[in-house]
KOLBATOR-34899 format. One line per 2 residues: number of its first residue (from 1); their letters; for each residue x, z, y of C-alpha. Coordinates in nm, 2 decimals. Each point is the difference from the previous one (the first is absolute). Layout:
! residues N
NUM	A	X/Z/Y ~ ...
//
This chain:
! residues 275
1	MR	-14.05/-5.01/12.36 ~ -0.25/0.01/-0.27
3	IH	0.09/0.18/-0.39 ~ -0.25/-0.05/-0.31
5	EH	0.00/0.00/-0.39 ~ -0.30/-0.13/-0.17
7	NC	-0.32/0.16/0.21 ~ 0.17/0.25/0.20
9	CI	0.18/-0.08/0.31 ~ 0.01/0.11/0.41
11	CC	0.08/-0.22/0.26 ~ 0.23/0.19/0.29
13	TA	0.07/-0.04/0.35 ~ 0.12/0.22/0.26
15	ES	-0.40/0.03/0.11 ~ -0.22/-0.01/-0.33
17	VV	-0.03/0.04/-0.36 ~ -0.15/-0.25/-0.25
19	VT	-0.07/0.23/-0.34 ~ -0.15/-0.06/-0.31
21	EP	-0.17/0.19/-0.31 ~ 0.20/0.09/-0.25
23	SS	0.00/-0.10/-0.40 ~ 0.21/0.34/-0.10
25	LG	0.18/0.33/0.12 ~ 0.39/-0.10/-0.16
27	TA	0.26/0.31/-0.01 ~ -0.03/0.28/0.17
29	PE	0.01/0.03/0.37 ~ 0.28/0.16/0.23
31	VP	-0.09/0.22/0.20 ~ -0.24/-0.05/0.23
33	QT	-0.02/-0.06/0.38 ~ -0.09/-0.16/0.31
35	CV	0.09/-0.41/0.14 ~ 0.09/0.16/0.35
37	CW	0.21/-0.29/0.12 ~ -0.12/-0.34/-0.19
39	QS	0.28/-0.21/0.10 ~ 0.28/0.25/-0.12
41	WI	-0.19/0.06/-0.30 ~ -0.01/-0.42/-0.10
43	RD	0.45/0.00/0.00 ~ -0.04/0.21/-0.31
45	MS	-0.25/-0.23/-0.11 ~ 0.23/-0.12/-0.35
47	KI	0.03/0.31/-0.08 ~ -0.36/0.07/0.01
49	SA	-0.19/-0.09/-0.40 ~ -0.32/0.12/0.10
51	MV	-0.19/0.18/0.23 ~ -0.37/0.20/0.04
53	CT	-0.10/0.00/0.28 ~ -0.34/0.13/0.18
55	AN	-0.16/-0.27/0.32 ~ -0.20/0.27/0.25
57	IG	-0.31/-0.25/0.09 ~ -0.21/0.17/0.26
59	DE	-0.17/0.32/-0.20 ~ 0.08/-0.16/-0.35
61	DF	0.31/0.03/-0.19 ~ 0.07/-0.37/-0.19
63	HV	0.05/0.02/-0.34 ~ 0.40/0.11/-0.13
65	CI	0.19/-0.31/-0.02 ~ 0.36/-0.10/-0.22
67	VY	0.22/-0.24/0.13 ~ 0.20/-0.14/-0.23
69	IT	0.35/-0.20/0.07 ~ 0.27/-0.15/-0.22
71	KA	0.31/-0.07/0.14 ~ -0.01/-0.38/-0.10
73	LL	-0.33/-0.04/0.19 ~ 0.20/0.11/0.32
75	EK	0.24/-0.24/-0.04 ~ -0.22/-0.30/0.01
77	PF	-0.28/-0.14/0.20 ~ -0.37/0.01/-0.23
79	CP	-0.34/-0.02/0.15 ~ -0.17/0.33/-0.12
81	VY	-0.37/-0.06/-0.14 ~ -0.23/0.31/0.19
83	KY	-0.21/0.20/-0.21 ~ -0.28/0.27/0.24
85	PV	0.26/-0.03/0.25 ~ -0.09/0.24/0.30
87	TV	0.20/0.00/0.31 ~ 0.08/0.29/0.22
89	TC	0.22/0.12/0.25 ~ 0.38/0.19/0.00
91	SQ	-0.14/0.30/0.14 ~ -0.32/-0.03/-0.29
93	LV	0.28/0.02/-0.28 ~ 0.13/0.30/-0.16
95	ID	0.26/-0.06/-0.26 ~ -0.09/0.23/-0.29
97	AI	0.30/-0.06/-0.24 ~ 0.27/-0.20/-0.05
99	YF	0.11/-0.13/-0.30 ~ 0.36/-0.13/-0.01
101	FP	0.19/-0.26/-0.23 ~ 0.21/0.18/-0.27
103	QI	0.38/-0.01/0.15 ~ 0.36/-0.02/-0.10
105	IF	0.33/-0.07/0.17 ~ 0.29/-0.07/-0.23
107	YE	0.31/-0.06/0.14 ~ 0.34/-0.12/-0.16
109	DR	0.21/0.20/0.23 ~ 0.04/0.39/0.11
111	NF	-0.15/0.12/0.26 ~ -0.33/-0.28/0.01
113	QG	0.28/-0.27/0.01 ~ 0.05/-0.33/-0.13
115	RH	-0.26/-0.26/-0.14 ~ -0.33/0.18/-0.05
117	YE	-0.31/-0.07/-0.21 ~ -0.35/0.13/0.12
119	CS	-0.23/0.03/-0.28 ~ -0.39/0.07/0.02
121	SD	-0.07/-0.01/-0.39 ~ 0.11/0.05/-0.38
123	SA	0.28/-0.17/-0.11 ~ 0.15/-0.03/-0.31
125	DL	0.23/-0.18/0.10 ~ 0.24/0.06/0.33
127	SP	0.30/-0.20/-0.12 ~ -0.03/-0.33/0.20
129	YF	-0.03/0.22/0.31 ~ 0.34/0.16/0.03
131	SR	0.29/0.08/-0.19 ~ 0.04/0.43/0.05
133	CN	-0.20/0.27/0.18 ~ 0.15/0.24/0.24
135	SI	-0.30/0.18/0.23 ~ -0.37/-0.06/-0.01
137	RV	-0.29/0.08/0.26 ~ -0.28/0.06/-0.19
139	ES	-0.29/-0.07/0.28 ~ -0.31/0.11/-0.14
141	DW	-0.13/0.12/-0.40 ~ 0.26/0.12/-0.27
143	WV	0.18/-0.26/-0.22 ~ 0.16/0.02/-0.32
145	LY	0.34/-0.16/0.04 ~ 0.16/-0.09/-0.38
147	ER	0.34/-0.12/-0.08 ~ -0.02/-0.31/-0.18
149	PN	-0.27/-0.27/0.02 ~ -0.42/0.08/-0.15
151	YM	-0.01/0.33/0.10 ~ 0.33/0.11/-0.27
153	GY	0.30/0.25/0.06 ~ 0.02/0.28/0.20
155	QY	-0.28/0.09/0.23 ~ -0.03/0.15/0.36
157	VL	-0.29/0.13/0.16 ~ 0.02/-0.08/0.37
159	SR	-0.23/0.16/0.27 ~ -0.06/-0.15/0.35
161	GE	0.33/0.05/0.19 ~ 0.36/-0.14/0.05
163	YP	0.27/-0.01/-0.24 ~ 0.38/-0.10/0.20
165	EY	0.15/0.00/-0.38 ~ -0.13/-0.01/-0.34
167	QR	0.10/0.35/-0.10 ~ -0.30/0.12/0.21
169	WM	-0.24/-0.13/-0.22 ~ 0.26/0.14/-0.28
171	GF	0.07/-0.31/-0.12 ~ 0.27/-0.03/-0.28
173	ND	0.15/-0.32/0.15 ~ -0.12/-0.31/0.25
175	CI	-0.20/-0.16/-0.27 ~ -0.41/-0.04/0.13
177	KS	-0.12/-0.34/-0.26 ~ -0.40/0.11/0.05
179	CR	-0.27/0.17/0.17 ~ -0.34/0.17/-0.01
181	SY	-0.25/0.15/0.29 ~ -0.19/0.26/-0.01
183	PP	-0.23/0.15/0.24 ~ 0.02/0.31/0.11
185	YR	-0.25/0.24/-0.25 ~ -0.30/0.13/0.19
187	GS	-0.07/0.28/-0.23 ~ 0.03/0.37/0.08
189	TY	0.08/0.16/-0.36 ~ 0.29/-0.10/-0.22
191	RM	-0.05/0.04/-0.41 ~ 0.24/-0.10/-0.26
193	KI	0.07/0.11/-0.37 ~ 0.31/0.03/-0.16
195	YE	0.12/0.03/-0.38 ~ 0.26/0.07/-0.22
197	RP	-0.05/-0.25/-0.27 ~ -0.12/-0.38/0.03
199	DF	-0.37/-0.09/0.04 ~ -0.09/0.36/0.15
201	GG	0.12/0.23/-0.29 ~ 0.11/0.33/-0.03
203	QM	0.02/0.24/0.31 ~ -0.17/-0.11/0.29
205	ME	-0.01/0.05/0.41 ~ -0.14/-0.08/0.25
207	FM	0.09/-0.02/0.37 ~ -0.16/-0.07/0.35
209	DD	0.27/0.06/0.16 ~ 0.38/-0.10/0.06
211	CP	0.27/0.12/-0.27 ~ 0.40/0.05/0.13
213	SV	0.08/0.13/-0.37 ~ -0.18/-0.11/-0.30
215	YD	0.13/0.23/-0.22 ~ -0.05/0.25/0.22
217	HF	-0.32/-0.04/-0.08 ~ -0.11/-0.13/-0.26
219	RY	0.31/0.15/-0.27 ~ 0.10/-0.38/-0.09
221	RD	0.24/-0.26/0.10 ~ -0.14/-0.35/-0.13
223	VH	-0.41/-0.11/0.06 ~ -0.10/-0.28/-0.24
225	SC	-0.34/0.01/0.16 ~ -0.21/-0.01/0.29
227	QV	-0.35/-0.01/0.14 ~ -0.02/-0.04/0.36
229	ME	-0.37/0.02/0.10 ~ 0.06/0.01/0.37
231	GY	0.23/-0.10/0.30 ~ 0.30/-0.21/-0.05
233	WI	0.28/0.20/-0.12 ~ 0.40/-0.02/-0.05
235	FY	0.24/0.12/-0.32 ~ 0.35/0.07/0.10
237	EH	0.28/-0.01/-0.29 ~ 0.14/0.35/0.13
239	PN	-0.09/0.28/0.19 ~ -0.03/0.05/0.37
241	YR	-0.19/-0.37/0.00 ~ 0.31/-0.17/-0.06
243	GR	0.16/-0.33/-0.29 ~ -0.21/-0.26/-0.08
245	QY	-0.33/0.01/0.13 ~ -0.32/-0.12/-0.17
247	FL	-0.36/-0.12/0.22 ~ -0.30/0.13/-0.23
249	RP	-0.37/-0.08/0.14 ~ -0.37/0.17/-0.21
251	GE	0.03/-0.17/-0.32 ~ 0.17/0.09/-0.35
253	YR	0.34/0.05/-0.09 ~ 0.05/0.03/-0.38
255	RY	0.34/-0.07/-0.05 ~ 0.29/0.03/0.28
257	SD	0.10/-0.35/-0.01 ~ -0.40/-0.06/0.15
259	WG	0.13/0.13/0.28 ~ 0.34/-0.18/0.02
261	GC	0.18/0.26/-0.13 ~ 0.30/-0.05/-0.19
263	NS	0.00/0.37/-0.17 ~ -0.26/0.28/-0.01
265	MI	0.26/0.20/0.28 ~ -0.27/0.12/0.34
267	GS	0.18/0.29/0.21 ~ -0.24/-0.04/0.25
269	FR	-0.33/-0.12/0.14 ~ -0.19/-0.07/0.34
271	RM	-0.29/-0.11/0.17 ~ 0.05/-0.37/0.14
273	RD	-0.05/0.09/0.41 ~ 0.18/-0.11/0.31
275	F	0.29/0.20/-0.01
//
């Protein structure tokens, strides 16, 4: 099996591996782990987009290596071009981190039945792939789903897990027409400021934690603008994380329409984490 992209490549057999010098890091790594059985690890290769490894050669460690993988390259033969290749045995290779394709599977029927579609990238129009969506599996990353094409309509924020019916993601109906993926936030702090009026006017309050009731803390039921300094956040229309959802990433939101709101009512919000 050979897998490569540009000058980054890896040539795998049960006994040895050829790794090459990387050009860039890419996305953040998963939890470090050691490759104990190379053959069993290859079975899951199609879900892996990159890996970081250290090859122990003699008394020295070879430079950390990155391997980029694309599904298209896995599905067709090709002849890789090597750059700075080094051959090591599997016992010498340690997998420091593994990177996975963002992955979500949409099913037309409940309980993961019926026609399904596997998606690994942003899509502005899912209409050609399924007519309705009643269950979902999220295998990696966070996803924001939209009721209408071009990232419009109701928003639903999903973390990794299984959703056997659309009520599990607090859906209003079985209509999903576009989606976006976001890698997990690797920072340790979350910071956001909310404002009583548009353009950051009126009363302001800064938050670093989840808020199940905006009125209890802010004394207002309306949020007209906000600034997200750190982390991903989710606004909810009603208290206790109910009602319409709005996804916010770092940036300035001068009016509620900037986060896709149909009005300024925000009842609660929380940090975007694995729930």
